[in-house]
N, CA, C and O atoms as a CHARMM CRD file, in Angstrom:
* protein
*
  296
    1    1 MET  N    -12.79900 -26.18600   5.83500 PROA 1      0.00000
    2    1 MET  CA   -13.12700 -24.92300   5.20400 PROA 1      0.00000
    3    1 MET  C    -12.31300 -23.80500   5.84200 PROA 1      0.00000
    4    1 MET  O    -12.20600 -23.73300   7.06700 PROA 1      0.00000
    5    2 THR  N    -11.74500 -22.94000   5.02400 PROA 2      0.00000
    6    2 THR  CA   -10.98200 -21.82000   5.55300 PROA 2      0.00000
    7    2 THR  C    -11.88800 -20.60100   5.70200 PROA 2      0.00000
    8    2 THR  O    -12.93500 -20.51300   5.06100 PROA 2      0.00000
    9    3 GLN  N    -11.47400 -19.66600   6.55200 PROA 3      0.00000
   10    3 GLN  CA   -12.28900 -18.48600   6.79200 PROA 3      0.00000
   11    3 GLN  C    -11.93500 -17.33200   5.86600 PROA 3      0.00000
   12    3 GLN  O    -12.59800 -16.29500   5.91100 PROA 3      0.00000
   13    4 GLY  N    -10.95700 -17.47100   5.06500 PROA 4      0.00000
   14    4 GLY  CA   -10.57000 -16.39000   4.15600 PROA 4      0.00000
   15    4 GLY  C     -9.45400 -16.84300   3.25200 PROA 4      0.00000
   16    4 GLY  O     -8.96700 -17.96800   3.36700 PROA 4      0.00000
   17    5 PRO  N     -9.05300 -15.98000   2.36400 PROA 5      0.00000
   18    5 PRO  CA    -7.96700 -16.37500   1.44800 PROA 5      0.00000
   19    5 PRO  C     -6.65900 -16.57400   2.19500 PROA 5      0.00000
   20    5 PRO  O     -6.36600 -15.87600   3.16500 PROA 5      0.00000
   21    6 THR  N     -5.88600 -17.53400   1.72900 PROA 6      0.00000
   22    6 THR  CA    -4.60000 -17.79700   2.36500 PROA 6      0.00000
   23    6 THR  C     -3.46600 -17.12600   1.61300 PROA 6      0.00000
   24    6 THR  O     -2.34100 -17.06400   2.10800 PROA 6      0.00000
   25    7 ARG  N     -3.75100 -16.62700   0.43100 PROA 7      0.00000
   26    7 ARG  CA    -2.74000 -15.92800  -0.36600 PROA 7      0.00000
   27    7 ARG  C     -3.32000 -14.62400  -0.87400 PROA 7      0.00000
   28    7 ARG  O     -4.53600 -14.45400  -0.96500 PROA 7      0.00000
   29    8 HSD  N     -2.44500 -13.73000  -1.19400 PROA 8      0.00000
   30    8 HSD  CA    -2.84000 -12.44100  -1.73000 PROA 8      0.00000
   31    8 HSD  C     -2.06500 -12.21000  -3.01000 PROA 8      0.00000
   32    8 HSD  O     -0.92500 -12.65500  -3.14200 PROA 8      0.00000
   33    9 GLN  N     -2.67600 -11.52200  -3.94600 PROA 9      0.00000
   34    9 GLN  CA    -2.02900 -11.30500  -5.23400 PROA 9      0.00000
   35    9 GLN  C     -1.72600  -9.83800  -5.46900 PROA 9      0.00000
   36    9 GLN  O     -2.46600  -8.94800  -5.04900 PROA 9      0.00000
   37   10 VAL  N     -0.63300  -9.61800  -6.14200 PROA 10     0.00000
   38   10 VAL  CA    -0.19700  -8.28500  -6.53200 PROA 10     0.00000
   39   10 VAL  C     -0.03300  -8.30200  -8.04700 PROA 10     0.00000
   40   10 VAL  O      0.67500  -9.15200  -8.58700 PROA 10     0.00000
   41   11 LEU  N     -0.67700  -7.37500  -8.72600 PROA 11     0.00000
   42   11 LEU  CA    -0.55100  -7.25800 -10.17900 PROA 11     0.00000
   43   11 LEU  C      0.47000  -6.17800 -10.48100 PROA 11     0.00000
   44   11 LEU  O      0.31000  -5.02800 -10.07200 PROA 11     0.00000
   45   12 ILE  N      1.52400  -6.55200 -11.20100 PROA 12     0.00000
   46   12 ILE  CA     2.58200  -5.61200 -11.54500 PROA 12     0.00000
   47   12 ILE  C      2.56400  -5.40400 -13.05200 PROA 12     0.00000
   48   12 ILE  O      2.92100  -6.30600 -13.81000 PROA 12     0.00000
   49   13 PRO  N      2.14600  -4.20800 -13.49200 PROA 13     0.00000
   50   13 PRO  CA     2.11900  -3.94800 -14.93300 PROA 13     0.00000
   51   13 PRO  C      3.53300  -3.83700 -15.49900 PROA 13     0.00000
   52   13 PRO  O      4.38700  -3.14100 -14.95000 PROA 13     0.00000
   53   14 LEU  N      3.75400  -4.53000 -16.59300 PROA 14     0.00000
   54   14 LEU  CA     5.04800  -4.52200 -17.27000 PROA 14     0.00000
   55   14 LEU  C      4.81300  -4.41000 -18.76300 PROA 14     0.00000
   56   14 LEU  O      3.70400  -4.63300 -19.24700 PROA 14     0.00000
   57   15 THR  N      5.84800  -4.06900 -19.47700 PROA 15     0.00000
   58   15 THR  CA     5.74100  -4.12800 -20.93100 PROA 15     0.00000
   59   15 THR  C      5.67700  -5.60600 -21.32100 PROA 15     0.00000
   60   15 THR  O      6.08700  -6.47700 -20.55400 PROA 15     0.00000
   61   16 LEU  N      5.17500  -5.87000 -22.48700 PROA 16     0.00000
   62   16 LEU  CA     5.05200  -7.25400 -22.94400 PROA 16     0.00000
   63   16 LEU  C      6.40700  -7.94800 -22.98600 PROA 16     0.00000
   64   16 LEU  O      6.52000  -9.11300 -22.60600 PROA 16     0.00000
   65   17 ALA  N      7.42400  -7.24700 -23.44000 PROA 17     0.00000
   66   17 ALA  CA     8.76700  -7.82700 -23.52100 PROA 17     0.00000
   67   17 ALA  C      9.31000  -8.16100 -22.13300 PROA 17     0.00000
   68   17 ALA  O      9.89400  -9.22600 -21.93200 PROA 17     0.00000
   69   18 THR  N      9.11700  -7.25900 -21.18200 PROA 18     0.00000
   70   18 THR  CA     9.58700  -7.49900 -19.81700 PROA 18     0.00000
   71   18 THR  C      8.81100  -8.63900 -19.17100 PROA 18     0.00000
   72   18 THR  O      9.39700  -9.46600 -18.47200 PROA 18     0.00000
   73   19 ALA  N      7.50200  -8.69500 -19.39600 PROA 19     0.00000
   74   19 ALA  CA     6.67700  -9.77700 -18.84300 PROA 19     0.00000
   75   19 ALA  C      7.15200 -11.13200 -19.37500 PROA 19     0.00000
   76   19 ALA  O      7.19000 -12.11000 -18.62800 PROA 19     0.00000
   77   20 LYS  N      7.51500 -11.19700 -20.66100 PROA 20     0.00000
   78   20 LYS  CA     8.01500 -12.45700 -21.23600 PROA 20     0.00000
   79   20 LYS  C      9.32300 -12.87700 -20.57500 PROA 20     0.00000
   80   20 LYS  O      9.53000 -14.06200 -20.31200 PROA 20     0.00000
   81   21 ILE  N     10.20100 -11.92600 -20.30600 PROA 21     0.00000
   82   21 ILE  CA    11.47200 -12.23700 -19.64600 PROA 21     0.00000
   83   21 ILE  C     11.23000 -12.77400 -18.24000 PROA 21     0.00000
   84   21 ILE  O     11.83300 -13.76600 -17.83000 PROA 21     0.00000
   85   22 VAL  N     10.34000 -12.10600 -17.50700 PROA 22     0.00000
   86   22 VAL  CA    10.02500 -12.54800 -16.13400 PROA 22     0.00000
   87   22 VAL  C      9.42800 -13.95200 -16.16400 PROA 22     0.00000
   88   22 VAL  O      9.79500 -14.79400 -15.34500 PROA 22     0.00000
   89   23 MET  N      8.51100 -14.21500 -17.09900 PROA 23     0.00000
   90   23 MET  CA     7.86400 -15.51800 -17.15500 PROA 23     0.00000
   91   23 MET  C      8.83000 -16.62200 -17.59100 PROA 23     0.00000
   92   23 MET  O      8.62900 -17.78800 -17.25400 PROA 23     0.00000
   93   24 ALA  N      9.85400 -16.27000 -18.32200 PROA 24     0.00000
   94   24 ALA  CA    10.85400 -17.26100 -18.71100 PROA 24     0.00000
   95   24 ALA  C     11.77100 -17.60500 -17.53300 PROA 24     0.00000
   96   24 ALA  O     12.46800 -18.62000 -17.55700 PROA 24     0.00000
   97   25 ASN  N     11.76400 -16.75200 -16.50400 PROA 25     0.00000
   98   25 ASN  CA    12.64100 -16.93200 -15.34700 PROA 25     0.00000
   99   25 ASN  C     11.85600 -16.77800 -14.04000 PROA 25     0.00000
  100   25 ASN  O     12.25500 -16.00600 -13.16800 PROA 25     0.00000
  101   26 THR  N     10.75000 -17.50300 -13.90200 PROA 26     0.00000
  102   26 THR  CA     9.88700 -17.30900 -12.72800 PROA 26     0.00000
  103   26 THR  C     10.60000 -17.63200 -11.42000 PROA 26     0.00000
  104   26 THR  O     10.42400 -16.91800 -10.43200 PROA 26     0.00000
  105   27 ALA  N     11.39400 -18.68600 -11.39700 PROA 27     0.00000
  106   27 ALA  CA    12.09900 -19.04200 -10.15600 PROA 27     0.00000
  107   27 ALA  C     13.05300 -17.92500  -9.74600 PROA 27     0.00000
  108   27 ALA  O     13.16400 -17.60200  -8.56300 PROA 27     0.00000
  109   28 LEU  N     13.73200 -17.34500 -10.70900 PROA 28     0.00000
  110   28 LEU  CA    14.64600 -16.24000 -10.42900 PROA 28     0.00000
  111   28 LEU  C     13.87500 -15.00200  -9.96000 PROA 28     0.00000
  112   28 LEU  O     14.33900 -14.28000  -9.07700 PROA 28     0.00000
  113   29 ALA  N     12.70500 -14.75700 -10.54700 PROA 29     0.00000
  114   29 ALA  CA    11.88600 -13.61400 -10.14300 PROA 29     0.00000
  115   29 ALA  C     11.44700 -13.74500  -8.68700 PROA 29     0.00000
  116   29 ALA  O     11.51100 -12.78000  -7.92500 PROA 29     0.00000
  117   30 VAL  N     10.99900 -14.94100  -8.30400 PROA 30     0.00000
  118   30 VAL  CA    10.58700 -15.18700  -6.91000 PROA 30     0.00000
  119   30 VAL  C     11.78200 -15.00700  -5.98700 PROA 30     0.00000
  120   30 VAL  O     11.68000 -14.34900  -4.95100 PROA 30     0.00000
  121   31 LYS  N     12.90900 -15.58900  -6.35900 PROA 31     0.00000
  122   31 LYS  CA    14.10900 -15.51700  -5.52700 PROA 31     0.00000
  123   31 LYS  C     14.58000 -14.07700  -5.34000 PROA 31     0.00000
  124   31 LYS  O     14.90400 -13.67700  -4.22200 PROA 31     0.00000
  125   32 SER  N     14.62300 -13.29800  -6.41600 PROA 32     0.00000
  126   32 SER  CA    15.13200 -11.93300  -6.29400 PROA 32     0.00000
  127   32 SER  C     14.15900 -11.02900  -5.53700 PROA 32     0.00000
  128   32 SER  O     14.58800 -10.15500  -4.78400 PROA 32     0.00000
  129   33 CYS  N     12.85000 -11.23200  -5.73000 PROA 33     0.00000
  130   33 CYS  CA    11.87300 -10.45800  -4.94100 PROA 33     0.00000
  131   33 CYS  C     12.02400 -10.76900  -3.45600 PROA 33     0.00000
  132   33 CYS  O     12.05900  -9.86400  -2.62300 PROA 33     0.00000
  133   34 ASN  N     12.11200 -12.04100  -3.13700 PROA 34     0.00000
  134   34 ASN  CA    12.23900 -12.42500  -1.72900 PROA 34     0.00000
  135   34 ASN  C     13.55000 -11.93500  -1.12000 PROA 34     0.00000
  136   34 ASN  O     13.59100 -11.55700   0.05100 PROA 34     0.00000
  137   35 LYS  N     14.61100 -11.94200  -1.90700 PROA 35     0.00000
  138   35 LYS  CA    15.89900 -11.43300  -1.41300 PROA 35     0.00000
  139   35 LYS  C     15.78700  -9.94300  -1.07500 PROA 35     0.00000
  140   35 LYS  O     16.29200  -9.49300  -0.04600 PROA 35     0.00000
  141   36 SER  N     15.12500  -9.18700  -1.94600 PROA 36     0.00000
  142   36 SER  CA    14.93500  -7.75700  -1.68700 PROA 36     0.00000
  143   36 SER  C     14.04100  -7.52700  -0.47400 PROA 36     0.00000
  144   36 SER  O     14.28900  -6.61400   0.31400 PROA 36     0.00000
  145   37 LEU  N     13.01300  -8.34000  -0.32000 PROA 37     0.00000
  146   37 LEU  CA    12.12300  -8.20800   0.83700 PROA 37     0.00000
  147   37 LEU  C     12.85200  -8.54500   2.14000 PROA 37     0.00000
  148   37 LEU  O     12.64100  -7.88400   3.15700 PROA 37     0.00000
  149   38 VAL  N     13.69800  -9.56000   2.11200 PROA 38     0.00000
  150   38 VAL  CA    14.49600  -9.90600   3.29700 PROA 38     0.00000
  151   38 VAL  C     15.43600  -8.76200   3.64500 PROA 38     0.00000
  152   38 VAL  O     15.59200  -8.41700   4.81600 PROA 38     0.00000
  153   39 SER  N     16.06000  -8.17400   2.63200 PROA 39     0.00000
  154   39 SER  CA    16.96500  -7.04200   2.86500 PROA 39     0.00000
  155   39 SER  C     16.24000  -5.85700   3.49400 PROA 39     0.00000
  156   39 SER  O     16.83700  -5.08100   4.24000 PROA 39     0.00000
  157   40 ALA  N     14.95700  -5.72100   3.19000 PROA 40     0.00000
  158   40 ALA  CA    14.14800  -4.63100   3.74500 PROA 40     0.00000
  159   40 ALA  C     13.52800  -5.02200   5.09200 PROA 40     0.00000
  160   40 ALA  O     12.68800  -4.29600   5.62300 PROA 40     0.00000
  161   41 HSD  N     13.93800  -6.15900   5.63600 PROA 41     0.00000
  162   41 HSD  CA    13.44800  -6.66700   6.92400 PROA 41     0.00000
  163   41 HSD  C     11.94100  -6.89300   6.92000 PROA 41     0.00000
  164   41 HSD  O     11.26500  -6.62400   7.91300 PROA 41     0.00000
  165   42 SER  N     11.42400  -7.38100   5.81800 PROA 42     0.00000
  166   42 SER  CA     9.99800  -7.65100   5.67200 PROA 42     0.00000
  167   42 SER  C      9.72200  -9.13600   5.87300 PROA 42     0.00000
  168   42 SER  O     10.55900  -9.98200   5.55800 PROA 42     0.00000
  169   43 LYS  N      8.54300  -9.44200   6.39900 PROA 43     0.00000
  170   43 LYS  CA     8.11600 -10.83500   6.52700 PROA 43     0.00000
  171   43 LYS  C      7.31800 -11.28800   5.31100 PROA 43     0.00000
  172   43 LYS  O      6.98200 -12.46600   5.18500 PROA 43     0.00000
  173   44 LEU  N      7.01500 -10.35100   4.41500 PROA 44     0.00000
  174   44 LEU  CA     6.30000 -10.66400   3.18900 PROA 44     0.00000
  175   44 LEU  C      7.18200 -11.52300   2.29100 PROA 44     0.00000
  176   44 LEU  O      8.37800 -11.26300   2.15600 PROA 44     0.00000
  177   45 ARG  N      6.59400 -12.54200   1.68100 PROA 45     0.00000
  178   45 ARG  CA     7.32900 -13.38700   0.73800 PROA 45     0.00000
  179   45 ARG  C      6.47800 -13.63600  -0.49200 PROA 45     0.00000
  180   45 ARG  O      5.26100 -13.79700  -0.40100 PROA 45     0.00000
  181   46 VAL  N      7.12800 -13.66600  -1.63300 PROA 46     0.00000
  182   46 VAL  CA     6.47500 -14.03200  -2.88800 PROA 46     0.00000
  183   46 VAL  C      6.51500 -15.54800  -2.98000 PROA 46     0.00000
  184   46 VAL  O      7.56600 -16.16200  -2.79800 PROA 46     0.00000
  185   47 GLU  N      5.35600 -16.15400  -3.26600 PROA 47     0.00000
  186   47 GLU  CA     5.28400 -17.61000  -3.35700 PROA 47     0.00000
  187   47 GLU  C      5.18200 -18.11500  -4.79300 PROA 47     0.00000
  188   47 GLU  O      5.61300 -19.22600  -5.10200 PROA 47     0.00000
  189   48 LEU  N      4.60600 -17.28800  -5.67000 PROA 48     0.00000
  190   48 LEU  CA     4.34700 -17.74200  -7.02700 PROA 48     0.00000
  191   48 LEU  C      4.26000 -16.53900  -7.96300 PROA 48     0.00000
  192   48 LEU  O      3.73700 -15.49100  -7.58300 PROA 48     0.00000
  193   49 VAL  N      4.76900 -16.68700  -9.17800 PROA 49     0.00000
  194   49 VAL  CA     4.67200 -15.65500 -10.21200 PROA 49     0.00000
  195   49 VAL  C      3.93500 -16.25400 -11.40000 PROA 49     0.00000
  196   49 VAL  O      4.28600 -17.33300 -11.87600 PROA 49     0.00000
  197   50 CYS  N      2.90400 -15.54300 -11.88200 PROA 50     0.00000
  198   50 CYS  CA     2.12300 -16.00400 -13.03300 PROA 50     0.00000
  199   50 CYS  C      1.92100 -14.85800 -14.00300 PROA 50     0.00000
  200   50 CYS  O      1.97300 -13.69000 -13.61800 PROA 50     0.00000
  201   51 LYS  N      1.68700 -15.19800 -15.27200 PROA 51     0.00000
  202   51 LYS  CA     1.37900 -14.19100 -16.28100 PROA 51     0.00000
  203   51 LYS  C     -0.09500 -13.83000 -16.18100 PROA 51     0.00000
  204   51 LYS  O     -0.94800 -14.70000 -16.00600 PROA 51     0.00000
  205   52 ALA  N     -0.38400 -12.55200 -16.29300 PROA 52     0.00000
  206   52 ALA  CA    -1.75900 -12.07400 -16.28800 PROA 52     0.00000
  207   52 ALA  C     -1.85300 -10.91900 -17.27200 PROA 52     0.00000
  208   52 ALA  O     -1.28500  -9.85300 -17.03700 PROA 52     0.00000
  209   53 TRP  N     -2.56800 -11.12500 -18.37400 PROA 53     0.00000
  210   53 TRP  CA    -2.67100 -10.13400 -19.43100 PROA 53     0.00000
  211   53 TRP  C     -1.26800  -9.75900 -19.90200 PROA 53     0.00000
  212   53 TRP  O     -0.48200 -10.65300 -20.21400 PROA 53     0.00000
  213   54 ASN  N     -0.92800  -8.49000 -19.96500 PROA 54     0.00000
  214   54 ASN  CA     0.43100  -8.07600 -20.33300 PROA 54     0.00000
  215   54 ASN  C      1.22400  -7.73000 -19.08200 PROA 54     0.00000
  216   54 ASN  O      2.12800  -6.89500 -19.12600 PROA 54     0.00000
  217   55 SER  N      0.89000  -8.36100 -17.98400 PROA 55     0.00000
  218   55 SER  CA     1.49600  -8.06900 -16.69600 PROA 55     0.00000
  219   55 SER  C      1.91700  -9.35900 -16.02200 PROA 55     0.00000
  220   55 SER  O      1.82500 -10.44500 -16.59500 PROA 55     0.00000
  221   56 VAL  N      2.37800  -9.21200 -14.80100 PROA 56     0.00000
  222   56 VAL  CA     2.75900 -10.35500 -13.98100 PROA 56     0.00000
  223   56 VAL  C      1.99200 -10.23800 -12.67300 PROA 56     0.00000
  224   56 VAL  O      1.87100  -9.14800 -12.11400 PROA 56     0.00000
  225   57 THR  N      1.47700 -11.35300 -12.18900 PROA 57     0.00000
  226   57 THR  CA     0.83300 -11.36800 -10.88700 PROA 57     0.00000
  227   57 THR  C      1.69200 -12.20500  -9.94100 PROA 57     0.00000
  228   57 THR  O      2.18900 -13.26900 -10.30900 PROA 57     0.00000
  229   58 MET  N      1.85400 -11.71000  -8.72900 PROA 58     0.00000
  230   58 MET  CA     2.66000 -12.40100  -7.72700 PROA 58     0.00000
  231   58 MET  C      1.77900 -12.74600  -6.54200 PROA 58     0.00000
  232   58 MET  O      1.13400 -11.87500  -5.95900 PROA 58     0.00000
  233   59 SER  N      1.75600 -14.02200  -6.19000 PROA 59     0.00000
  234   59 SER  CA     1.02700 -14.46600  -5.00900 PROA 59     0.00000
  235   59 SER  C      1.95400 -14.34100  -3.81600 PROA 59     0.00000
  236   59 SER  O      3.09700 -14.79600  -3.85700 PROA 59     0.00000
  237   60 THR  N      1.45700 -13.72200  -2.75300 PROA 60     0.00000
  238   60 THR  CA     2.26600 -13.47700  -1.56400 PROA 60     0.00000
  239   60 THR  C      1.64800 -14.16300  -0.35200 PROA 60     0.00000
  240   60 THR  O      0.50500 -14.61900  -0.39500 PROA 60     0.00000
  241   61 ASN  N      2.41200 -14.22700   0.71800 PROA 61     0.00000
  242   61 ASN  CA     1.94400 -14.88300   1.92600 PROA 61     0.00000
  243   61 ASN  C      1.08100 -13.98800   2.81400 PROA 61     0.00000
  244   61 ASN  O      0.45900 -14.47700   3.75700 PROA 61     0.00000
  245   62 SER  N      1.03100 -12.69000   2.53000 PROA 62     0.00000
  246   62 SER  CA     0.18600 -11.77400   3.30200 PROA 62     0.00000
  247   62 SER  C     -0.07800 -10.51200   2.50100 PROA 62     0.00000
  248   62 SER  O      0.44400 -10.34000   1.39900 PROA 62     0.00000
  249   63 VAL  N     -0.88000  -9.64800   3.05600 PROA 63     0.00000
  250   63 VAL  CA    -1.20300  -8.38200   2.39900 PROA 63     0.00000
  251   63 VAL  C      0.04100  -7.51000   2.39400 PROA 63     0.00000
  252   63 VAL  O      0.79100  -7.48300   3.36900 PROA 63     0.00000
  253   64 THR  N      0.25500  -6.80600   1.30700 PROA 64     0.00000
  254   64 THR  CA     1.44700  -5.97600   1.17600 PROA 64     0.00000
  255   64 THR  C      1.12500  -4.49800   1.38000 PROA 64     0.00000
  256   64 THR  O     -0.03500  -4.08800   1.35100 PROA 64     0.00000
  257   65 SER  N      2.15000  -3.73000   1.58200 PROA 65     0.00000
  258   65 SER  CA     2.00900  -2.28300   1.73100 PROA 65     0.00000
  259   65 SER  C      2.54500  -1.59700   0.48200 PROA 65     0.00000
  260   65 SER  O      3.14600  -2.24200  -0.37600 PROA 65     0.00000
  261   66 ILE  N      2.32900  -0.30200   0.38200 PROA 66     0.00000
  262   66 ILE  CA     2.83200   0.46900  -0.76200 PROA 66     0.00000
  263   66 ILE  C      4.35500   0.39200  -0.85500 PROA 66     0.00000
  264   66 ILE  O      4.90700   0.25800  -1.94700 PROA 66     0.00000
  265   67 VAL  N      5.02400   0.47600   0.27800 PROA 67     0.00000
  266   67 VAL  CA     6.49300   0.41300   0.30500 PROA 67     0.00000
  267   67 VAL  C      6.97600  -0.94600  -0.20500 PROA 67     0.00000
  268   67 VAL  O      7.91900  -1.01300  -0.99300 PROA 67     0.00000
  269   68 LYS  N      6.34200  -2.01200   0.23600 PROA 68     0.00000
  270   68 LYS  CA     6.74300  -3.35600  -0.19000 PROA 68     0.00000
  271   68 LYS  C      6.40300  -3.60300  -1.64700 PROA 68     0.00000
  272   68 LYS  O      7.09200  -4.36200  -2.32900 PROA 68     0.00000
  273   69 LEU  N      5.34200  -2.96500  -2.12900 PROA 69     0.00000
  274   69 LEU  CA     5.01500  -3.07200  -3.55900 PROA 69     0.00000
  275   69 LEU  C      6.13600  -2.50200  -4.41900 PROA 69     0.00000
  276   69 LEU  O      6.48600  -3.06800  -5.45400 PROA 69     0.00000
  277   70 GLU  N      6.69100  -1.38100  -3.98300 PROA 70     0.00000
  278   70 GLU  CA     7.79900  -0.77100  -4.72300 PROA 70     0.00000
  279   70 GLU  C      9.02200  -1.67800  -4.71500 PROA 70     0.00000
  280   70 GLU  O      9.72200  -1.78000  -5.72200 PROA 70     0.00000
  281   71 ILE  N      9.28700  -2.33900  -3.59200 PROA 71     0.00000
  282   71 ILE  CA    10.41600  -3.27100  -3.50200 PROA 71     0.00000
  283   71 ILE  C     10.19600  -4.42100  -4.49000 PROA 71     0.00000
  284   71 ILE  O     11.11700  -4.81100  -5.20700 PROA 71     0.00000
  285   72 MET  N      8.97600  -4.96100  -4.52500 PROA 72     0.00000
  286   72 MET  CA     8.67600  -6.06700  -5.42500 PROA 72     0.00000
  287   72 MET  C      8.77000  -5.63900  -6.87900 PROA 72     0.00000
  288   72 MET  O      9.25800  -6.39700  -7.71700 PROA 72     0.00000
  289   73 LYS  N      8.31400  -4.44600  -7.18400 PROA 73     0.00000
  290   73 LYS  CA     8.33700  -3.96100  -8.55600 PROA 73     0.00000
  291   73 LYS  C      9.75700  -3.82100  -9.09100 PROA 73     0.00000
  292   73 LYS  O     10.02000  -4.11400 -10.25700 PROA 73     0.00000
  293   74 GLN  N     10.66700  -3.37300  -8.23600 PROA 74     0.00000
  294   74 GLN  CA    12.06200  -3.20500  -8.65000 PROA 74     0.00000
  295   74 GLN  C     12.69600  -4.54800  -8.89400 PROA 74     0.00000
  296   74 GLN  O     13.87200  -4.62000  -9.25100 PROA 74     0.00000
């Protein structure tokens, strides 16, 4: 039994068209988010991208900050 969640999720609102593009290229979305996070010297990593409503949810390895959210959104 674990004592808490091992992953954290970030919901990124997108237009329906943009969400479809991201979902068609989930591996690329994870790779580009992680590349941007590495460039920002962050230890945060995106592990999984899923569709949620008209948005995208990203599972990460830890809790994120406002600054890192902006990096992921871009």
